[in-house]
mmCIF file of the C-alpha atoms, coordinates in Angstrom:
data_MODEL
# 
_entry.id   MODEL 
# 
loop_
_atom_site.group_PDB 
_atom_site.id 
_atom_site.type_symbol 
_atom_site.label_atom_id 
_atom_site.label_alt_id 
_atom_site.label_comp_id 
_atom_site.label_asym_id 
_atom_site.label_entity_id 
_atom_site.label_seq_id 
_atom_site.pdbx_PDB_ins_code 
_atom_site.Cartn_x 
_atom_site.Cartn_y 
_atom_site.Cartn_z 
_atom_site.occupancy 
_atom_site.B_iso_or_equiv 
_atom_site.pdbx_formal_charge 
_atom_site.auth_seq_id 
_atom_site.auth_comp_id 
_atom_site.auth_asym_id 
_atom_site.auth_atom_id 
_atom_site.pdbx_PDB_model_num 
ATOM 1   C CA . MET A 1 1   ? 0.000   0.000  0.000  1.00 0.00 ? 1   MET A CA 1 
ATOM 2   C CA . ASN A 1 2   ? 1.391   3.398  -0.889 1.00 0.00 ? 2   ASN A CA 1 
ATOM 3   C CA . LEU A 1 3   ? 0.919   6.564  1.163  1.00 0.00 ? 3   LEU A CA 1 
ATOM 4   C CA . LYS A 1 4   ? -1.810  7.956  -1.109 1.00 0.00 ? 4   LYS A CA 1 
ATOM 5   C CA . GLU A 1 5   ? -3.871  4.783  -0.644 1.00 0.00 ? 5   GLU A CA 1 
ATOM 6   C CA . LEU A 1 6   ? -3.234  4.894  3.114  1.00 0.00 ? 6   LEU A CA 1 
ATOM 7   C CA . ILE A 1 7   ? -4.484  8.487  3.299  1.00 0.00 ? 7   ILE A CA 1 
ATOM 8   C CA . THR A 1 8   ? -7.630  7.659  1.290  1.00 0.00 ? 8   THR A CA 1 
ATOM 9   C CA . GLU A 1 9   ? -8.451  4.614  3.433  1.00 0.00 ? 9   GLU A CA 1 
ATOM 10  C CA . THR A 1 10  ? -7.762  6.520  6.675  1.00 0.00 ? 10  THR A CA 1 
ATOM 11  C CA . ASN A 1 11  ? -10.161 9.249  5.496  1.00 0.00 ? 11  ASN A CA 1 
ATOM 12  C CA . ASN A 1 12  ? -12.796 6.600  4.701  1.00 0.00 ? 12  ASN A CA 1 
ATOM 13  C CA . ILE A 1 13  ? -12.533 4.981  8.141  1.00 0.00 ? 13  ILE A CA 1 
ATOM 14  C CA . LEU A 1 14  ? -12.580 8.289  10.034 1.00 0.00 ? 14  LEU A CA 1 
ATOM 15  C CA . ALA A 1 15  ? -15.528 9.629  8.003  1.00 0.00 ? 15  ALA A CA 1 
ATOM 16  C CA . ASN A 1 16  ? -17.694 6.922  9.585  1.00 0.00 ? 16  ASN A CA 1 
ATOM 17  C CA . ASN A 1 17  ? -16.576 7.460  13.240 1.00 0.00 ? 17  ASN A CA 1 
ATOM 18  C CA . PHE A 1 18  ? -13.381 6.710  15.056 1.00 0.00 ? 18  PHE A CA 1 
ATOM 19  C CA . ASN A 1 19  ? -12.640 2.971  15.106 1.00 0.00 ? 19  ASN A CA 1 
ATOM 20  C CA . LEU A 1 20  ? -9.176  2.128  16.452 1.00 0.00 ? 20  LEU A CA 1 
ATOM 21  C CA . ASN A 1 21  ? -9.415  -1.573 15.508 1.00 0.00 ? 21  ASN A CA 1 
ATOM 22  C CA . LYS A 1 22  ? -10.209 -0.767 11.854 1.00 0.00 ? 22  LYS A CA 1 
ATOM 23  C CA . LEU A 1 23  ? -7.293  1.674  11.780 1.00 0.00 ? 23  LEU A CA 1 
ATOM 24  C CA . LYS A 1 24  ? -4.918  -0.891 13.309 1.00 0.00 ? 24  LYS A CA 1 
ATOM 25  C CA . LYS A 1 25  ? -6.011  -3.418 10.673 1.00 0.00 ? 25  LYS A CA 1 
ATOM 26  C CA . LEU A 1 26  ? -5.413  -0.872 7.899  1.00 0.00 ? 26  LEU A CA 1 
ATOM 27  C CA . TYR A 1 27  ? -1.976  0.069  9.255  1.00 0.00 ? 27  TYR A CA 1 
ATOM 28  C CA . SER A 1 28  ? -0.994  -3.607 9.574  1.00 0.00 ? 28  SER A CA 1 
ATOM 29  C CA . ASN A 1 29  ? -0.631  -3.683 5.771  1.00 0.00 ? 29  ASN A CA 1 
ATOM 30  C CA . ASP A 1 30  ? 2.807   -3.266 4.255  1.00 0.00 ? 30  ASP A CA 1 
ATOM 31  C CA . ILE A 1 31  ? 3.213   0.469  3.743  1.00 0.00 ? 31  ILE A CA 1 
ATOM 32  C CA . ASP A 1 32  ? 5.553   1.890  1.135  1.00 0.00 ? 32  ASP A CA 1 
ATOM 33  C CA . CYS A 1 33  ? 6.838   5.201  2.531  1.00 0.00 ? 33  CYS A CA 1 
ATOM 34  C CA . ASP A 1 34  ? 7.469   6.471  -0.958 1.00 0.00 ? 34  ASP A CA 1 
ATOM 35  C CA . LEU A 1 35  ? 8.890   9.902  -0.245 1.00 0.00 ? 35  LEU A CA 1 
ATOM 36  C CA . GLU A 1 36  ? 12.242  11.446 0.476  1.00 0.00 ? 36  GLU A CA 1 
ATOM 37  C CA . LEU A 1 37  ? 12.748  11.580 4.237  1.00 0.00 ? 37  LEU A CA 1 
ATOM 38  C CA . ASN A 1 38  ? 14.807  14.070 6.199  1.00 0.00 ? 38  ASN A CA 1 
ATOM 39  C CA . PHE A 1 39  ? 17.284  12.531 8.654  1.00 0.00 ? 39  PHE A CA 1 
ATOM 40  C CA . ASP A 1 40  ? 19.396  14.300 11.277 1.00 0.00 ? 40  ASP A CA 1 
ATOM 41  C CA . ILE A 1 41  ? 22.046  12.464 13.327 1.00 0.00 ? 41  ILE A CA 1 
ATOM 42  C CA . ASN A 1 42  ? 21.405  14.711 16.368 1.00 0.00 ? 42  ASN A CA 1 
ATOM 43  C CA . LYS A 1 43  ? 17.608  14.557 16.726 1.00 0.00 ? 43  LYS A CA 1 
ATOM 44  C CA . TYR A 1 44  ? 14.582  12.776 15.417 1.00 0.00 ? 44  TYR A CA 1 
ATOM 45  C CA . THR A 1 45  ? 12.923  14.379 12.417 1.00 0.00 ? 45  THR A CA 1 
ATOM 46  C CA . ARG A 1 46  ? 9.214   14.792 11.776 1.00 0.00 ? 46  ARG A CA 1 
ATOM 47  C CA . ASN A 1 47  ? 8.271   14.467 8.107  1.00 0.00 ? 47  ASN A CA 1 
ATOM 48  C CA . LEU A 1 48  ? 4.693   15.615 7.487  1.00 0.00 ? 48  LEU A CA 1 
ATOM 49  C CA . VAL A 1 49  ? 2.984   13.287 5.020  1.00 0.00 ? 49  VAL A CA 1 
ATOM 50  C CA . TYR A 1 50  ? -0.593  14.603 5.192  1.00 0.00 ? 50  TYR A CA 1 
ATOM 51  C CA . LYS A 1 51  ? -2.758  16.849 7.340  1.00 0.00 ? 51  LYS A CA 1 
ATOM 52  C CA . ASN A 1 52  ? -6.417  17.836 7.323  1.00 0.00 ? 52  ASN A CA 1 
ATOM 53  C CA . ASP A 1 53  ? -8.917  18.930 9.995  1.00 0.00 ? 53  ASP A CA 1 
ATOM 54  C CA . ILE A 1 54  ? -9.422  15.335 11.182 1.00 0.00 ? 54  ILE A CA 1 
ATOM 55  C CA . PHE A 1 55  ? -5.940  13.771 11.265 1.00 0.00 ? 55  PHE A CA 1 
ATOM 56  C CA . GLN A 1 56  ? -2.309  14.010 10.294 1.00 0.00 ? 56  GLN A CA 1 
ATOM 57  C CA . ILE A 1 57  ? 0.224   11.409 9.220  1.00 0.00 ? 57  ILE A CA 1 
ATOM 58  C CA . VAL A 1 58  ? 3.881   11.930 10.117 1.00 0.00 ? 58  VAL A CA 1 
ATOM 59  C CA . ILE A 1 59  ? 6.938   9.787  9.400  1.00 0.00 ? 59  ILE A CA 1 
ATOM 60  C CA . MET A 1 60  ? 9.600   10.060 12.088 1.00 0.00 ? 60  MET A CA 1 
ATOM 61  C CA . CYS A 1 61  ? 13.250  9.233  11.504 1.00 0.00 ? 61  CYS A CA 1 
ATOM 62  C CA . TRP A 1 62  ? 15.169  8.257  14.638 1.00 0.00 ? 62  TRP A CA 1 
ATOM 63  C CA . PRO A 1 63  ? 18.967  8.452  14.799 1.00 0.00 ? 63  PRO A CA 1 
ATOM 64  C CA . SER A 1 64  ? 20.918  5.806  16.671 1.00 0.00 ? 64  SER A CA 1 
ATOM 65  C CA . LYS A 1 65  ? 20.690  5.975  20.493 1.00 0.00 ? 65  LYS A CA 1 
ATOM 66  C CA . PHE A 1 66  ? 18.278  8.944  20.459 1.00 0.00 ? 66  PHE A CA 1 
ATOM 67  C CA . GLU A 1 67  ? 15.504  9.349  23.062 1.00 0.00 ? 67  GLU A CA 1 
ATOM 68  C CA . SER A 1 68  ? 12.605  11.773 22.824 1.00 0.00 ? 68  SER A CA 1 
ATOM 69  C CA . SER A 1 69  ? 11.519  13.942 25.727 1.00 0.00 ? 69  SER A CA 1 
ATOM 70  C CA . ILE A 1 70  ? 8.739   12.632 27.933 1.00 0.00 ? 70  ILE A CA 1 
ATOM 71  C CA . HIS A 1 71  ? 5.624   14.138 26.352 1.00 0.00 ? 71  HIS A CA 1 
ATOM 72  C CA . ASN A 1 72  ? 1.860   13.998 26.044 1.00 0.00 ? 72  ASN A CA 1 
ATOM 73  C CA . HIS A 1 73  ? -0.287  14.067 22.910 1.00 0.00 ? 73  HIS A CA 1 
ATOM 74  C CA . ASN A 1 74  ? -2.422  17.105 23.721 1.00 0.00 ? 74  ASN A CA 1 
ATOM 75  C CA . LYS A 1 75  ? -5.729  15.182 23.608 1.00 0.00 ? 75  LYS A CA 1 
ATOM 76  C CA . SER A 1 76  ? -4.833  13.471 20.325 1.00 0.00 ? 76  SER A CA 1 
ATOM 77  C CA . GLU A 1 77  ? -4.921  9.721  19.718 1.00 0.00 ? 77  GLU A CA 1 
ATOM 78  C CA . CYS A 1 78  ? -1.603  8.452  18.344 1.00 0.00 ? 78  CYS A CA 1 
ATOM 79  C CA . LEU A 1 79  ? -1.465  5.237  16.334 1.00 0.00 ? 79  LEU A CA 1 
ATOM 80  C CA . TYR A 1 80  ? 2.041   4.239  15.243 1.00 0.00 ? 80  TYR A CA 1 
ATOM 81  C CA . LYS A 1 81  ? 3.796   1.604  13.168 1.00 0.00 ? 81  LYS A CA 1 
ATOM 82  C CA . ILE A 1 82  ? 7.493   0.737  13.126 1.00 0.00 ? 82  ILE A CA 1 
ATOM 83  C CA . ILE A 1 83  ? 8.527   0.738  9.472  1.00 0.00 ? 83  ILE A CA 1 
ATOM 84  C CA . LYS A 1 84  ? 12.245  0.002  9.953  1.00 0.00 ? 84  LYS A CA 1 
ATOM 85  C CA . GLY A 1 85  ? 14.268  -0.870 13.060 1.00 0.00 ? 85  GLY A CA 1 
ATOM 86  C CA . SER A 1 86  ? 13.131  -1.061 16.684 1.00 0.00 ? 86  SER A CA 1 
ATOM 87  C CA . LEU A 1 87  ? 12.188  1.421  19.396 1.00 0.00 ? 87  LEU A CA 1 
ATOM 88  C CA . GLU A 1 88  ? 11.533  1.253  23.114 1.00 0.00 ? 88  GLU A CA 1 
ATOM 89  C CA . GLU A 1 89  ? 8.489   3.088  24.452 1.00 0.00 ? 89  GLU A CA 1 
ATOM 90  C CA . LYS A 1 90  ? 8.471   4.120  28.119 1.00 0.00 ? 90  LYS A CA 1 
ATOM 91  C CA . ILE A 1 91  ? 5.022   4.890  29.485 1.00 0.00 ? 91  ILE A CA 1 
ATOM 92  C CA . TYR A 1 92  ? 4.618   7.049  32.576 1.00 0.00 ? 92  TYR A CA 1 
ATOM 93  C CA . SER A 1 93  ? 1.792   8.025  34.913 1.00 0.00 ? 93  SER A CA 1 
ATOM 94  C CA . MET A 1 94  ? 1.506   11.308 36.795 1.00 0.00 ? 94  MET A CA 1 
ATOM 95  C CA . HIS A 1 95  ? 0.332   11.618 40.385 1.00 0.00 ? 95  HIS A CA 1 
ATOM 96  C CA . ASN A 1 96  ? 0.953   14.234 43.112 1.00 0.00 ? 96  ASN A CA 1 
ATOM 97  C CA . ASN A 1 97  ? 3.398   16.188 40.935 1.00 0.00 ? 97  ASN A CA 1 
ATOM 98  C CA . LYS A 1 98  ? 5.504   13.061 40.369 1.00 0.00 ? 98  LYS A CA 1 
ATOM 99  C CA . ILE A 1 99  ? 6.058   10.951 37.283 1.00 0.00 ? 99  ILE A CA 1 
ATOM 100 C CA . LYS A 1 100 ? 6.295   7.185  37.594 1.00 0.00 ? 100 LYS A CA 1 
ATOM 101 C CA . LEU A 1 101 ? 7.523   4.735  34.948 1.00 0.00 ? 101 LEU A CA 1 
ATOM 102 C CA . VAL A 1 102 ? 4.757   2.140  34.588 1.00 0.00 ? 102 VAL A CA 1 
ATOM 103 C CA . ASN A 1 103 ? 5.734   0.178  31.493 1.00 0.00 ? 103 ASN A CA 1 
ATOM 104 C CA . LYS A 1 104 ? 8.435   -0.386 28.872 1.00 0.00 ? 104 LYS A CA 1 
ATOM 105 C CA . ILE A 1 105 ? 7.468   -1.820 25.514 1.00 0.00 ? 105 ILE A CA 1 
ATOM 106 C CA . LYS A 1 106 ? 9.903   -2.968 22.834 1.00 0.00 ? 106 LYS A CA 1 
ATOM 107 C CA . LEU A 1 107 ? 8.530   -2.007 19.443 1.00 0.00 ? 107 LEU A CA 1 
ATOM 108 C CA . ASN A 1 108 ? 9.917   -4.163 16.656 1.00 0.00 ? 108 ASN A CA 1 
ATOM 109 C CA . GLU A 1 109 ? 9.590   -3.686 12.925 1.00 0.00 ? 109 GLU A CA 1 
ATOM 110 C CA . GLY A 1 110 ? 5.930   -4.039 11.894 1.00 0.00 ? 110 GLY A CA 1 
ATOM 111 C CA . HIS A 1 111 ? 4.669   -3.358 15.447 1.00 0.00 ? 111 HIS A CA 1 
ATOM 112 C CA . ILE A 1 112 ? 1.476   -1.303 15.631 1.00 0.00 ? 112 ILE A CA 1 
ATOM 113 C CA . GLY A 1 113 ? 0.508   0.431  18.840 1.00 0.00 ? 113 GLY A CA 1 
ATOM 114 C CA . ASN A 1 114 ? -1.238  3.460  20.210 1.00 0.00 ? 114 ASN A CA 1 
ATOM 115 C CA . ILE A 1 115 ? -0.956  6.012  22.979 1.00 0.00 ? 115 ILE A CA 1 
ATOM 116 C CA . ASN A 1 116 ? -3.157  8.836  24.199 1.00 0.00 ? 116 ASN A CA 1 
ATOM 117 C CA . ASP A 1 117 ? -3.274  11.052 27.278 1.00 0.00 ? 117 ASP A CA 1 
ATOM 118 C CA . ASP A 1 118 ? -5.652  8.653  29.060 1.00 0.00 ? 118 ASP A CA 1 
ATOM 119 C CA . LEU A 1 119 ? -3.107  5.828  28.692 1.00 0.00 ? 119 LEU A CA 1 
ATOM 120 C CA . GLY A 1 120 ? -0.259  8.028  29.936 1.00 0.00 ? 120 GLY A CA 1 
ATOM 121 C CA . ILE A 1 121 ? 2.619   10.143 28.766 1.00 0.00 ? 121 ILE A CA 1 
ATOM 122 C CA . HIS A 1 122 ? 5.652   8.578  27.139 1.00 0.00 ? 122 HIS A CA 1 
ATOM 123 C CA . SER A 1 123 ? 9.129   8.799  25.701 1.00 0.00 ? 123 SER A CA 1 
ATOM 124 C CA . VAL A 1 124 ? 10.520  6.839  22.777 1.00 0.00 ? 124 VAL A CA 1 
ATOM 125 C CA . TYR A 1 125 ? 14.098  5.559  22.498 1.00 0.00 ? 125 TYR A CA 1 
ATOM 126 C CA . ASN A 1 126 ? 16.037  4.097  19.575 1.00 0.00 ? 126 ASN A CA 1 
ATOM 127 C CA . MET A 1 127 ? 18.317  1.715  21.430 1.00 0.00 ? 127 MET A CA 1 
ATOM 128 C CA . LEU A 1 128 ? 19.978  0.399  18.263 1.00 0.00 ? 128 LEU A CA 1 
ATOM 129 C CA . ASN A 1 129 ? 23.150  1.479  16.478 1.00 0.00 ? 129 ASN A CA 1 
ATOM 130 C CA . THR A 1 130 ? 21.105  2.023  13.304 1.00 0.00 ? 130 THR A CA 1 
ATOM 131 C CA . THR A 1 131 ? 18.381  4.454  12.325 1.00 0.00 ? 131 THR A CA 1 
ATOM 132 C CA . CYS A 1 132 ? 14.716  3.708  12.804 1.00 0.00 ? 132 CYS A CA 1 
ATOM 133 C CA . ILE A 1 133 ? 11.650  4.879  10.862 1.00 0.00 ? 133 ILE A CA 1 
ATOM 134 C CA . SER A 1 134 ? 8.153   5.039  12.347 1.00 0.00 ? 134 SER A CA 1 
ATOM 135 C CA . LEU A 1 135 ? 4.844   6.170  10.893 1.00 0.00 ? 135 LEU A CA 1 
ATOM 136 C CA . HIS A 1 136 ? 2.394   8.052  13.152 1.00 0.00 ? 136 HIS A CA 1 
ATOM 137 C CA . LEU A 1 137 ? -1.289  8.843  12.749 1.00 0.00 ? 137 LEU A CA 1 
ATOM 138 C CA . TYR A 1 138 ? -2.625  11.609 15.026 1.00 0.00 ? 138 TYR A CA 1 
ATOM 139 C CA . ILE A 1 139 ? -6.380  12.056 15.497 1.00 0.00 ? 139 ILE A CA 1 
ATOM 140 C CA . PRO A 1 140 ? -7.018  14.963 15.562 1.00 0.00 ? 140 PRO A CA 1 
ATOM 141 C CA . ALA A 1 141 ? -3.955  16.642 14.094 1.00 0.00 ? 141 ALA A CA 1 
ATOM 142 C CA . TYR A 1 142 ? -2.043  18.622 16.669 1.00 0.00 ? 142 TYR A CA 1 
ATOM 143 C CA . THR A 1 143 ? 0.583   21.336 16.664 1.00 0.00 ? 143 THR A CA 1 
ATOM 144 C CA . GLN A 1 144 ? 1.638   21.548 20.313 1.00 0.00 ? 144 GLN A CA 1 
ATOM 145 C CA . THR A 1 145 ? 2.700   19.088 22.967 1.00 0.00 ? 145 THR A CA 1 
ATOM 146 C CA . GLU A 1 146 ? 3.601   19.292 26.625 1.00 0.00 ? 146 GLU A CA 1 
ATOM 147 C CA . ILE A 1 147 ? 7.072   18.033 27.494 1.00 0.00 ? 147 ILE A CA 1 
ATOM 148 C CA . PHE A 1 148 ? 8.101   16.972 30.995 1.00 0.00 ? 148 PHE A CA 1 
ATOM 149 C CA . GLU A 1 149 ? 11.443  17.322 32.746 1.00 0.00 ? 149 GLU A CA 1 
ATOM 150 C CA . ILE A 1 150 ? 11.993  15.218 35.865 1.00 0.00 ? 150 ILE A CA 1 
ATOM 151 C CA . ASP A 1 151 ? 14.462  15.545 38.725 1.00 0.00 ? 151 ASP A CA 1 
ATOM 152 C CA . ASP A 1 152 ? 16.125  12.738 40.704 1.00 0.00 ? 152 ASP A CA 1 
ATOM 153 C CA . ASN A 1 153 ? 13.018  12.412 42.923 1.00 0.00 ? 153 ASN A CA 1 
ATOM 154 C CA . MET A 1 154 ? 10.720  12.091 39.866 1.00 0.00 ? 154 MET A CA 1 
ATOM 155 C CA . ASN A 1 155 ? 9.180   15.520 40.460 1.00 0.00 ? 155 ASN A CA 1 
ATOM 156 C CA . TYR A 1 156 ? 8.371   17.192 37.177 1.00 0.00 ? 156 TYR A CA 1 
ATOM 157 C CA . LYS A 1 157 ? 8.132   20.536 35.463 1.00 0.00 ? 157 LYS A CA 1 
ATOM 158 C CA . SER A 1 158 ? 6.387   20.858 32.142 1.00 0.00 ? 158 SER A CA 1 
ATOM 159 C CA . LYS A 1 159 ? 6.189   23.289 29.277 1.00 0.00 ? 159 LYS A CA 1 
ATOM 160 C CA . LEU A 1 160 ? 4.091   23.523 26.153 1.00 0.00 ? 160 LEU A CA 1 
ATOM 161 C CA . ILE A 1 161 ? 6.067   23.559 22.912 1.00 0.00 ? 161 ILE A CA 1 
ATOM 162 C CA . ASP A 1 162 ? 5.122   24.018 19.267 1.00 0.00 ? 162 ASP A CA 1 
ATOM 163 C CA . LEU A 1 163 ? 5.710   21.012 17.041 1.00 0.00 ? 163 LEU A CA 1 
ATOM 164 C CA . PHE A 1 164 ? 7.634   21.529 13.830 1.00 0.00 ? 164 PHE A CA 1 
ATOM 165 C CA . PHE A 1 165 ? 8.189   19.524 10.696 1.00 0.00 ? 165 PHE A CA 1 
ATOM 166 C CA . ASP A 1 166 ? 11.459  18.944 8.915  1.00 0.00 ? 166 ASP A CA 1 
ATOM 167 C CA . ASN A 1 167 ? 10.032  19.022 5.414  1.00 0.00 ? 167 ASN A CA 1 
# 
């Protein structure tokens, strides 16, 4: 399935109401990410594939040994698929101004998962010595996220940042 077909089918599913299981089935197909991607060896890059009022699709390129900040999804559902490589997702809960690690999930090539603010906040880490590519569907599209910094006692401070795209 190419990206144009993926966008059309995603639109069709979301036009009839949000159905996470139908989306996961759609995204379980082989997806040809047929576009030139921007890579950076110092940070992950966000390549915008498509955006409308209902959703956006982003391809992220992860350099070796890079970890994202702990962040939320600003009331957006995030469905993701690992296209190439492996990632580790760390899921956290927040309680009494503290953040607690509640789960670690290894995401191998082909893995499909989802995260939203009700499930927790998270960080994503490319633990390999090679790059990784992941495809992300956000419903609705979003342009800001809250990132969290923690101290040695797991107390946190947060700030809202604007999201940018590298293409």
